[in-house]
FIKOLZA-1660 file (N, C-alpha, C; in steps of 0.1 Angstrom, whole numbers, plus 5000, padded with zeros to 4 digits):
% residues 218
   i   px   py   pz ch aa at
   1 5008 4988 5000  A  M  N
   1 5000 5000 5000  A  M CA
   1 5008 5013 5000  A  M  C
   2 5005 5023 4993  A  K  N
   2 5012 5035 4992  A  K CA
   2 5012 5043 5006  A  K  C
   3 5023 5049 5009  A  R  N
   3 5024 5056 5021  A  R CA
   3 5022 5070 5020  A  R  C
   4 5014 5076 5030  A  L  N
   4 5011 5090 5030  A  L CA
   4 5014 5096 5043  A  L  C
   5 5021 5108 5043  A  L  N
   5 5023 5115 5055  A  L CA
   5 5013 5127 5056  A  L  C
   6 5005 5126 5066  A  L  N
   6 4994 5136 5068  A  L CA
   6 4999 5147 5078  A  L  C
   7 5000 5159 5073  A  H  N
   7 5003 5170 5082  A  H CA
   7 4990 5173 5090  A  H  C
   8 4991 5172 5103  A  I  N
   8 4980 5174 5112  A  I CA
   8 4981 5187 5119  A  I  C
   9 4971 5196 5117  A  C  N
   9 4971 5208 5124  A  C CA
   9 4965 5208 5138  A  C  C
  10 4956 5198 5140  A  C  N
  10 4950 5196 5153  A  C CA
  10 4943 5183 5153  A  C  C
  11 4939 5179 5165  A  G  N
  11 4931 5166 5166  A  G CA
  11 4918 5166 5159  A  G  C
  12 4909 5177 5162  A  P  N
  12 4896 5177 5156  A  P CA
  12 4895 5176 5141  A  P  C
  13 4904 5183 5135  A  C  N
  13 4904 5183 5120  A  C CA
  13 4908 5170 5115  A  C  C
  14 4916 5162 5122  A  A  N
  14 4920 5149 5117  A  A CA
  14 4910 5138 5119  A  A  C
  15 4900 5140 5127  A  T  N
  15 4891 5129 5131  A  T CA
  15 4885 5122 5119  A  T  C
  16 4879 5128 5109  A  P  N
  16 4873 5120 5098  A  P CA
  16 4883 5118 5087  A  P  C
  17 4893 5126 5087  A  I  N
  17 4903 5124 5076  A  I CA
  17 4911 5112 5076  A  I  C
  18 4916 5109 5088  A  I  N
  18 4925 5097 5090  A  I CA
  18 4918 5084 5085  A  I  C
  19 4905 5081 5090  A  P  N
  19 4898 5070 5085  A  P CA
  19 4896 5070 5070  A  P  C
  20 4893 5082 5064  A  N  N
  20 4891 5083 5050  A  N CA
  20 4903 5079 5042  A  N  C
  21 4914 5084 5046  A  L  N
  21 4927 5081 5039  A  L CA
  21 4932 5067 5042  A  L  C
  22 4929 5062 5053  A  N  N
  22 4934 5048 5057  A  N CA
  22 4929 5038 5047  A  N  C
  23 4918 5040 5040  A  S  N
  23 4912 5030 5030  A  S CA
  23 4921 5029 5018  A  S  C
  24 4929 5039 5016  A  E  N
  24 4938 5040 5003  A  E CA
  24 4953 5040 5006  A  E  C
  25 4957 5045 5018  A  F  N
  25 4971 5047 5021  A  F CA
  25 4974 5041 5034  A  F  C
  26 4987 5039 5036  A  E  N
  26 4993 5036 5049  A  E CA
  26 4997 5050 5055  A  E  C
  27 4989 5055 5064  A  V  N
  27 4990 5069 5069  A  V CA
  27 4999 5070 5081  A  V  C
  28 5007 5080 5082  A  A  N
  28 5014 5084 5094  A  A CA
  28 5011 5099 5096  A  A  C
  29 5009 5103 5108  A  G  N
  29 5006 5118 5111  A  G CA
  29 5019 5125 5113  A  G  C
  30 5019 5139 5111  A  F  N
  30 5030 5147 5112  A  F CA
  30 5025 5160 5118  A  F  C
  31 5029 5162 5131  A  Y  N
  31 5025 5174 5138  A  Y CA
  31 5036 5184 5138  A  Y  C
  32 5035 5194 5128  A  Y  N
  32 5045 5205 5127  A  Y CA
  32 5037 5218 5126  A  Y  C
  33 5036 5226 5136  A  N  N
  33 5028 5238 5137  A  N CA
  33 5035 5249 5145  A  N  C
  34 5046 5254 5141  A  P  N
  34 5053 5264 5149  A  P CA
  34 5046 5277 5149  A  P  C
  35 5035 5278 5142  A  N  N
  35 5027 5291 5142  A  N CA
  35 5019 5292 5155  A  N  C
  36 5016 5281 5162  A  I  N
  36 5007 5280 5173  A  I CA
  36 5012 5289 5185  A  I  C
  37 5003 5297 5190  A  F  N
  37 5007 5306 5202  A  F CA
  37 4996 5308 5211  A  F  C
  38 4997 5308 5224  A  P  N
  38 5010 5306 5231  A  P CA
  38 5014 5291 5234  A  P  C
  39 5023 5289 5243  A  E  N
  39 5028 5275 5245  A  E CA
  39 5017 5266 5249  A  E  C
  40 5008 5270 5258  A  T  N
  40 4997 5261 5264  A  T CA
  40 4988 5258 5252  A  T  C
  41 4985 5266 5243  A  E  N
  41 4977 5263 5231  A  E CA
  41 4983 5252 5223  A  E  C
  42 4996 5253 5221  A  F  N
  42 5004 5244 5214  A  F CA
  42 5003 5230 5221  A  F  C
  43 5004 5230 5233  A  E  N
  43 5003 5217 5241  A  E CA
  43 4989 5211 5240  A  E  C
  44 4979 5219 5242  A  N  N
  44 4965 5214 5241  A  N CA
  44 4962 5208 5227  A  N  C
  45 4966 5214 5217  A  R  N
  45 4964 5208 5203  A  R CA
  45 4972 5196 5201  A  R  C
  46 4984 5196 5206  A  L  N
  46 4993 5184 5205  A  L CA
  46 4986 5172 5212  A  L  C
  47 4980 5175 5224  A  A  N
  47 4974 5164 5231  A  A CA
  47 4963 5158 5224  A  A  C
  48 4955 5166 5218  A  S  N
  48 4944 5161 5210  A  S CA
  48 4948 5154 5197  A  S  C
  49 4958 5158 5191  A  A  N
  49 4964 5152 5179  A  A CA
  49 4969 5138 5183  A  A  C
  50 4976 5137 5195  A  K  N
  50 4980 5124 5200  A  K CA
  50 4969 5115 5202  A  K  C
  51 4959 5119 5208  A  K  N
  51 4947 5111 5211  A  K CA
  51 4940 5105 5199  A  K  C
  52 4939 5114 5189  A  V  N
  52 4933 5110 5176  A  V CA
  52 4941 5099 5169  A  V  C
  53 4955 5102 5169  A  A  N
  53 4964 5093 5162  A  A CA
  53 4963 5079 5169  A  A  C
  54 4963 5079 5182  A  E  N
  54 4963 5066 5189  A  E CA
  54 4950 5059 5187  A  E  C
  55 4939 5067 5186  A  F  N
  55 4926 5061 5184  A  F CA
  55 4925 5054 5171  A  F  C
  56 4932 5060 5161  A  N  N
  56 4932 5054 5147  A  N CA
  56 4943 5046 5144  A  N  C
  57 4952 5043 5154  A  G  N
  57 4963 5034 5152  A  G CA
  57 4974 5038 5142  A  G  C
  58 4976 5051 5142  A  I  N
  58 4987 5055 5133  A  I CA
  58 4998 5061 5141  A  I  C
  59 5010 5063 5135  A  Q  N
  59 5021 5070 5142  A  Q CA
  59 5019 5084 5141  A  Q  C
  60 5023 5091 5151  A  L  N
  60 5023 5106 5151  A  L CA
  60 5038 5111 5152  A  L  C
  61 5043 5117 5142  A  I  N
  61 5057 5122 5142  A  I CA
  61 5056 5136 5146  A  I  C
  62 5064 5140 5156  A  V  N
  62 5065 5153 5161  A  V CA
  62 5079 5159 5159  A  V  C
  63 5082 5166 5149  A  P  N
  63 5096 5171 5148  A  P CA
  63 5100 5181 5158  A  P  C
  64 5112 5180 5164  A  K  N
  64 5118 5189 5173  A  K CA
  64 5129 5195 5165  A  K  C
  65 5129 5208 5163  A  L  N
  65 5139 5214 5155  A  L CA
  65 5153 5211 5160  A  L  C
  66 5162 5206 5152  A  P  N
  66 5160 5203 5138  A  P CA
  66 5155 5189 5135  A  P  C
  67 5153 5181 5145  A  G  N
  67 5147 5167 5143  A  G CA
  67 5139 5163 5154  A  G  C
  68 5138 5150 5156  A  V  N
  68 5130 5145 5167  A  V CA
  68 5139 5140 5178  A  V  C
  69 5133 5140 5190  A  I  N
  69 5140 5136 5202  A  I CA
  69 5136 5121 5205  A  I  C
  70 5145 5112 5205  A  P  N
  70 5142 5098 5208  A  P CA
  70 5140 5096 5223  A  P  C
  71 5132 5087 5226  A  A  N
  71 5130 5084 5241  A  A CA
  71 5130 5068 5242  A  A  C
  72 5130 5063 5255  A  P  N
  72 5131 5048 5257  A  P CA
  72 5119 5041 5249  A  P  C
  73 5122 5028 5247  A  D  N
  73 5112 5020 5241  A  D CA
  73 5099 5019 5249  A  D  C
  74 5088 5017 5243  A  R  N
  74 5075 5015 5250  A  R CA
  74 5077 5003 5258  A  R  C
  75 5070 5003 5270  A  V  N
  75 5069 4991 5279  A  V CA
  75 5057 4983 5274  A  V  C
  76 5059 4971 5272  A  E  N
  76 5047 4962 5267  A  E CA
  76 5036 4962 5277  A  E  C
  77 5024 4965 5271  A  G  N
  77 5012 4965 5279  A  G CA
  77 5009 4979 5286  A  G  C
  78 5018 4988 5284  A  K  N
  78 5015 5001 5289  A  K CA
  78 5014 5012 5278  A  K  C
  79 5005 5022 5281  A  A  N
  79 5003 5032 5271  A  A CA
  79 5016 5041 5270  A  A  C
  80 5019 5047 5258  A  P  N
  80 5031 5055 5257  A  P CA
  80 5029 5068 5265  A  P  C
  81 5041 5073 5271  A  T  N
  81 5040 5084 5279  A  T CA
  81 5042 5097 5271  A  T  C
  82 5046 5095 5258  A  G  N
  82 5049 5107 5250  A  G CA
  82 5042 5106 5237  A  G  C
  83 5049 5109 5226  A  I  N
  83 5042 5109 5213  A  I CA
  83 5049 5099 5204  A  I  C
  84 5041 5091 5197  A  Y  N
  84 5047 5082 5187  A  Y CA
  84 5056 5089 5178  A  Y  C
  85 5068 5082 5176  A  V  N
  85 5078 5088 5165  A  V CA
  85 5083 5076 5158  A  V  C
  86 5076 5066 5155  A  G  N
  86 5081 5055 5148  A  G CA
  86 5078 5042 5156  A  G  C
  87 5082 5031 5152  A  K  N
  87 5079 5018 5158  A  K CA
  87 5086 5017 5171  A  K  C
  88 5078 5017 5182  A  G  N
  88 5084 5014 5195  A  G CA
  88 5090 5027 5202  A  G  C
  89 5090 5038 5196  A  L  N
  89 5096 5050 5201  A  L CA
  89 5086 5061 5204  A  L  C
  90 5089 5069 5214  A  D  N
  90 5081 5081 5216  A  D CA
  90 5090 5093 5218  A  D  C
  91 5084 5105 5219  A  S  N
  91 5092 5117 5220  A  S CA
  91 5085 5126 5229  A  S  C
  92 5094 5133 5238  A  R  N
  92 5089 5143 5247  A  R CA
  92 5094 5156 5241  A  R  C
  93 5085 5166 5242  A  L  N
  93 5089 5179 5237  A  L CA
  93 5096 5187 5248  A  L  C
  94 5109 5187 5247  A  R  N
  94 5116 5195 5257  A  R CA
  94 5112 5210 5256  A  R  C
  95 5111 5215 5268  A  G  N
  95 5107 5229 5268  A  G CA
  95 5092 5231 5268  A  G  C
  96 5084 5221 5265  A  N  N
  96 5070 5223 5264  A  N CA
  96 5063 5216 5276  A  N  C
  97 5070 5213 5286  A  D  N
  97 5064 5205 5297  A  D CA
  97 5061 5213 5309  A  D  C
  98 5062 5227 5308  A  K  N
  98 5059 5235 5319  A  K CA
  98 5047 5243 5317  A  K  C
  99 5040 5247 5327  A  E  N
  99 5028 5255 5326  A  E CA
  99 5032 5269 5322  A  E  C
 100 5024 5275 5312  A  S  N
 100 5027 5288 5308  A  S CA
 100 5014 5295 5304  A  S  C
 101 5009 5304 5311  A  G  N
 101 4997 5310 5307  A  G CA
 101 4999 5324 5301  A  G  C
 102 5011 5329 5301  A  N  N
 102 5014 5343 5296  A  N CA
 102 5017 5342 5281  A  N  C
 103 5016 5353 5275  A  D  N
 103 5019 5354 5260  A  D CA
 103 5033 5358 5257  A  D  C
 104 5042 5350 5262  A  K  N
 104 5056 5354 5259  A  K CA
 104 5059 5353 5244  A  K  C
 105 5068 5361 5239  A  E  N
 105 5070 5362 5225  A  E CA
 105 5075 5350 5218  A  E  C
 106 5082 5341 5227  A  S  N
 106 5087 5329 5221  A  S CA
 106 5076 5319 5217  A  S  C
 107 5064 5320 5224  A  G  N
 107 5053 5312 5220  A  G CA
 107 5054 5298 5225  A  G  C
 108 5063 5290 5219  A  N  N
 108 5066 5277 5223  A  N CA
 108 5080 5273 5219  A  N  C
 109 5085 5261 5224  A  D  N
 109 5099 5257 5221  A  D CA
 109 5100 5249 5208  A  D  C
 110 5090 5250 5200  A  N  N
 110 5090 5241 5188  A  N CA
 110 5090 5249 5175  A  N  C
 111 5096 5261 5176  A  G  N
 111 5099 5268 5163  A  G CA
 111 5091 5281 5161  A  G  C
 112 5084 5287 5172  A  Y  N
 112 5077 5299 5170  A  Y CA
 112 5085 5310 5164  A  Y  C
 113 5097 5312 5170  A  E  N
 113 5105 5322 5165  A  E CA
 113 5109 5321 5150  A  E  C
 114 5110 5309 5146  A  S  N
 114 5114 5306 5132  A  S CA
 114 5102 5310 5123  A  S  C
 115 5090 5307 5129  A  Y  N
 115 5077 5311 5122  A  Y CA
 115 5077 5327 5120  A  Y  C
 116 5079 5334 5130  A  L  N
 116 5080 5348 5130  A  L CA
 116 5090 5354 5120  A  L  C
 117 5102 5347 5120  A  D  N
 117 5112 5351 5111  A  D CA
 117 5108 5349 5097  A  D  C
 118 5101 5337 5094  A  F  N
 118 5097 5334 5080  A  F CA
 118 5087 5344 5075  A  F  C
 119 5077 5347 5083  A  I  N
 119 5066 5356 5078  A  I CA
 119 5071 5371 5077  A  I  C
 120 5082 5375 5085  A  G  N
 120 5087 5388 5085  A  G CA
 120 5077 5398 5088  A  G  C
 121 5076 5408 5079  A  E  N
 121 5067 5419 5081  A  E CA
 121 5053 5416 5076  A  E  C
 122 5051 5405 5070  A  T  N
 122 5038 5401 5065  A  T CA
 122 5029 5397 5076  A  T  C
 123 5021 5406 5081  A  K  N
 123 5012 5403 5093  A  K CA
 123 4998 5402 5090  A  K  C
 124 4994 5406 5078  A  K  N
 124 4980 5406 5074  A  K CA
 124 4976 5394 5066  A  K  C
 125 4963 5391 5068  A  K  N
 125 4957 5380 5059  A  K CA
 125 4954 5386 5045  A  K  C
 126 4954 5378 5035  A  P  N
 126 4958 5363 5034  A  P CA
 126 4973 5361 5033  A  P  C
 127 4981 5370 5030  A  E  N
 127 4995 5368 5027  A  E CA
 127 5002 5361 5039  A  E  C
 128 4999 5364 5051  A  R  N
 128 5005 5358 5063  A  R CA
 128 5001 5343 5063  A  R  C
 129 4989 5340 5060  A  C  N
 129 4984 5326 5060  A  C CA
 129 4990 5318 5049  A  C  C
 130 4992 5324 5037  A  L  N
 130 4999 5316 5027  A  L CA
 130 5013 5313 5030  A  L  C
 131 5020 5322 5036  A  L  N
 131 5034 5319 5040  A  L CA
 131 5033 5308 5051  A  L  C
 132 5024 5308 5060  A  C  N
 132 5022 5298 5070  A  C CA
 132 5020 5284 5064  A  C  C
 133 5012 5284 5054  A  Y  N
 133 5009 5271 5047  A  Y CA
 133 5022 5266 5042  A  Y  C
 134 5030 5275 5035  A  R  N
 134 5041 5271 5028  A  R CA
 134 5052 5266 5038  A  R  C
 135 5053 5272 5049  A  K  N
 135 5063 5267 5059  A  K CA
 135 5060 5253 5064  A  K  C
 136 5047 5251 5068  A  R  N
 136 5044 5239 5074  A  R CA
 136 5044 5227 5064  A  R  C
 137 5038 5230 5052  A  L  N
 137 5037 5219 5042  A  L CA
 137 5051 5216 5037  A  L  C
 138 5061 5226 5035  A  A  N
 138 5074 5223 5031  A  A CA
 138 5081 5213 5041  A  A  C
 139 5079 5216 5053  A  K  N
 139 5085 5207 5064  A  K CA
 139 5079 5193 5062  A  K  C
 140 5067 5192 5060  A  A  N
 140 5060 5179 5059  A  A CA
 140 5065 5172 5046  A  A  C
 141 5066 5178 5035  A  A  N
 141 5070 5173 5023  A  A CA
 141 5085 5169 5024  A  A  C
 142 5093 5177 5031  A  E  N
 142 5107 5173 5032  A  E CA
 142 5108 5160 5040  A  E  C
 143 5101 5159 5051  A  Y  N
 143 5102 5147 5059  A  Y CA
 143 5097 5135 5050  A  Y  C
 144 5086 5137 5043  A  A  N
 144 5080 5126 5036  A  A CA
 144 5090 5121 5025  A  A  C
 145 5096 5130 5018  A  S  N
 145 5106 5127 5008  A  S CA
 145 5118 5119 5013  A  S  C
 146 5122 5123 5025  A  E  N
 146 5134 5117 5031  A  E CA
 146 5131 5104 5038  A  E  C
 147 5118 5100 5040  A  N  N
 147 5114 5089 5047  A  N CA
 147 5105 5079 5039  A  N  C
 148 5107 5079 5026  A  N  N
 148 5100 5070 5017  A  N CA
 148 5085 5071 5017  A  N  C
 149 5080 5082 5018  A  F  N
 149 5065 5084 5016  A  F CA
 149 5064 5089 5002  A  F  C
 150 5054 5083 4995  A  E  N
 150 5051 5087 4982  A  E CA
 150 5042 5099 4981  A  E  C
 151 5034 5101 4992  A  Y  N
 151 5024 5112 4991  A  Y CA
 151 5025 5120 5005  A  Y  C
 152 5020 5132 5005  A  F  N
 152 5017 5139 5017  A  F CA
 152 5004 5147 5015  A  F  C
 153 4998 5151 5026  A  S  N
 153 4986 5158 5026  A  S CA
 153 4985 5166 5039  A  S  C
 154 4973 5173 5041  A  T  N
 154 4972 5181 5053  A  T CA
 154 4957 5182 5057  A  T  C
 155 4955 5182 5071  A  T  N
 155 4942 5183 5076  A  T CA
 155 4936 5197 5074  A  T  C
 156 4944 5206 5070  A  L  N
 156 4940 5220 5068  A  L CA
 156 4928 5220 5057  A  L  C
 157 4929 5210 5049  A  L  N
 157 4919 5209 5038  A  L CA
 157 4904 5207 5042  A  L  C
 158 4903 5204 5055  A  I  N
 158 4889 5202 5060  A  I CA
 158 4883 5216 5065  A  I  C
 159 4891 5226 5067  A  S  N
 159 4886 5238 5073  A  S CA
 159 4879 5248 5063  A  S  C
 160 4867 5252 5065  A  P  N
 160 4861 5262 5056  A  P CA
 160 4866 5276 5059  A  P  C
 161 4876 5277 5069  A  F  N
 161 4881 5290 5072  A  F CA
 161 4895 5293 5066  A  F  C
 162 4900 5283 5059  A  Q  N
 162 4913 5284 5052  A  Q CA
 162 4911 5288 5038  A  Q  C
 163 4922 5293 5031  A  Y  N
 163 4922 5297 5017  A  Y CA
 163 4924 5284 5009  A  Y  C
 164 4913 5278 5006  A  H  N
 164 4914 5264 5001  A  H CA
 164 4921 5263 4987  A  H  C
 165 4918 5272 4978  A  T  N
 165 4924 5271 4964  A  T CA
 165 4939 5273 4965  A  T  C
 166 4943 5283 4973  A  E  N
 166 4957 5286 4975  A  E CA
 166 4964 5275 4982  A  E  C
 167 4958 5269 4991  A  L  N
 167 4964 5258 4998  A  L CA
 167 4967 5246 4989  A  L  C
 168 4958 5243 4980  A  K  N
 168 4960 5233 4970  A  K CA
 168 4971 5236 4961  A  K  C
 169 4972 5249 4956  A  I  N
 169 4983 5253 4947  A  I CA
 169 4996 5252 4954  A  I  C
 170 4997 5256 4967  A  I  N
 170 5009 5256 4974  A  I CA
 170 5014 5241 4977  A  I  C
 171 5004 5233 4980  A  G  N
 171 5008 5219 4982  A  G CA
 171 5013 5212 4970  A  G  C
 172 5007 5215 4959  A  E  N
 172 5013 5209 4946  A  E CA
 172 5026 5215 4942  A  E  C
 173 5028 5227 4945  A  E  N
 173 5041 5233 4942  A  E CA
 173 5053 5227 4951  A  E  C
 174 5049 5225 4963  A  I  N
 174 5060 5220 4972  A  I CA
 174 5062 5205 4969  A  I  C
 175 5051 5198 4966  A  A  N
 175 5053 5183 4962  A  A CA
 175 5062 5182 4950  A  A  C
 176 5060 5191 4940  A  H  N
 176 5069 5191 4928  A  H CA
 176 5084 5193 4932  A  H  C
 177 5086 5202 4941  A  K  N
 177 5100 5206 4946  A  K CA
 177 5106 5194 4952  A  K  C
 178 5098 5186 4960  A  F  N
 178 5105 5175 4967  A  F CA
 178 5103 5162 4961  A  F  C
 179 5098 5161 4949  A  G  N
 179 5097 5149 4941  A  G CA
 179 5087 5139 4946  A  G  C
 180 5076 5143 4953  A  I  N
 180 5066 5135 4958  A  I CA
 180 5052 5140 4953  A  I  C
 181 5041 5134 4957  A  K  N
 181 5028 5138 4953  A  K CA
 181 5020 5144 4965  A  K  C
 182 5012 5155 4961  A  F  N
 182 5003 5160 4971  A  F CA
 182 4990 5155 4968  A  F  C
 183 4984 5147 4979  A  S  N
 183 4971 5141 4978  A  S CA
 183 4960 5151 4981  A  S  C
 184 4954 5157 4971  A  Y  N
 184 4944 5167 4974  A  Y CA
 184 4930 5161 4974  A  Y  C
 185 4923 5164 4985  A  Q  N
 185 4909 5161 4985  A  Q CA
 185 4902 5173 4992  A  Q  C
 186 4890 5177 4988  A  D  N
 186 4882 5187 4995  A  D CA
 186 4874 5181 5006  A  D  C
 187 4880 5182 5018  A  F  N
 187 4874 5175 5029  A  F CA
 187 4864 5185 5037  A  F  C
 188 4861 5196 5031  A  R  N
 188 4853 5205 5038  A  R CA
 188 4839 5200 5041  A  R  C
 189 4833 5191 5032  A  P  N
 189 4820 5186 5036  A  P CA
 189 4820 5177 5049  A  P  C
 190 4832 5173 5054  A  L  N
 190 4833 5165 5066  A  L CA
 190 4835 5174 5078  A  L  C
 191 4835 5187 5077  A  Y  N
 191 4838 5196 5088  A  Y CA
 191 4828 5194 5099  A  Y  C
 192 4816 5195 5096  A  G  N
 192 4805 5192 5106  A  G CA
 192 4807 5179 5114  A  G  C
 193 4810 5168 5106  A  E  N
 193 4812 5156 5112  A  E CA
 193 4825 5156 5122  A  E  C
 194 4835 5164 5118  A  S  N
 194 4847 5165 5127  A  S CA
 194 4844 5171 5140  A  S  C
 195 4834 5181 5140  A  R  N
 195 4830 5187 5153  A  R CA
 195 4822 5177 5162  A  R  C
 196 4814 5169 5155  A  E  N
 196 4806 5160 5163  A  E CA
 196 4815 5148 5169  A  E  C
 197 4824 5143 5161  A  I  N
 197 4833 5133 5166  A  I CA
 197 4842 5139 5177  A  I  C
 198 4847 5151 5176  A  S  N
 198 4856 5158 5186  A  S CA
 198 4848 5159 5199  A  S  C
 199 4836 5163 5199  A  K  N
 199 4828 5164 5211  A  K CA
 199 4827 5150 5218  A  K  C
 200 4824 5141 5209  A  A  N
 200 4822 5127 5215  A  A CA
 200 4835 5122 5221  A  A  C
 201 4846 5126 5215  A  M  N
 201 4859 5121 5221  A  M CA
 201 4864 5131 5232  A  M  C
 202 4857 5141 5234  A  N  N
 202 4861 5151 5245  A  N CA
 202 4874 5157 5241  A  N  C
 203 4876 5161 5228  A  L  N
 203 4889 5167 5224  A  L CA
 203 4888 5182 5226  A  L  C
 204 4901 5188 5228  A  Y  N
 204 4902 5202 5229  A  Y CA
 204 4898 5209 5216  A  Y  C
 205 4889 5218 5216  A  L  N
 205 4884 5225 5204  A  L CA
 205 4889 5240 5206  A  L  C
 206 4898 5243 5196  A  Q  N
 206 4904 5256 5197  A  Q CA
 206 4894 5267 5191  A  Q  C
 207 4897 5279 5195  A  K  N
 207 4888 5290 5192  A  K CA
 207 4894 5300 5182  A  K  C
 208 4905 5297 5177  A  Y  N
 208 4912 5305 5167  A  Y CA
 208 4922 5297 5159  A  Y  C
 209 4927 5302 5148  A  C  N
 209 4935 5294 5138  A  C CA
 209 4948 5289 5145  A  C  C
 210 4955 5298 5151  A  G  N
 210 4968 5294 5158  A  G CA
 210 4977 5304 5161  A  G  C
 211 4981 5313 5153  A  C  N
 211 4991 5323 5156  A  C CA
 211 4985 5334 5164  A  C  C
 212 4993 5343 5170  A  K  N
 212 4988 5353 5178  A  K CA
 212 4980 5364 5171  A  K  C
 213 4983 5364 5158  A  F  N
 213 4975 5375 5150  A  F CA
 213 4961 5370 5148  A  F  C
 214 4960 5357 5145  A  S  N
 214 4946 5352 5144  A  S CA
 214 4938 5352 5156  A  S  C
 215 4946 5351 5168  A  R  N
 215 4939 5351 5181  A  R CA
 215 4933 5365 5182  A  R  C
 216 4938 5375 5177  A  K  N
 216 4932 5388 5178  A  K CA
 216 4924 5392 5166  A  K  C
 217 4921 5381 5158  A  R  N
 217 4912 5383 5146  A  R CA
 217 4918 5392 5136  A  R  C
 218 4931 5392 5133  A  K  N
 218 4937 5402 5124  A  K CA
 218 4940 5394 5111  A  K  C
% end
């Protein structure tokens, strides 16, 4: 079966997408979202992404810049204490294990400053959002290309609040650059279902897109 790396922006958006893709691909999740602010928001979304990945029986890869942090092997019969990063391994996000309710500029320890550097002075929509898509999808495509995935995709395709046409174009451009394929599907009809499943699973439901600018509705 063909392998697909699914960029996951959050658990709720992934709920109907993973089962849908599992019928055609061997799916692994990829949680790379340095745009998320503040740190507590990042942690809440990561926790829900982990729960959805485990429920669907797929691996969840969480890159720690510049790579992933290996942890001890899973103990047979016990649930993993961290995040799946391959067969028998999990990963703890160093720097993300402390409580933080303030809006410090660093946001989180998983690349928020690199996100700010990447968007530069582009603070307004939609330009800021398109740069954000490009950064996250490029990281996913790079990982997919280096780890023998034929395809990659993103759960952003389920959101009616994203710039869908531009997202498709960017995904295809990046796929061409890395020599893989972007699996495009319009998952927006499944958005309502994703909310229902998320509530049934008691997942954290975010109230804004992710960055501090979207938090202020800019």
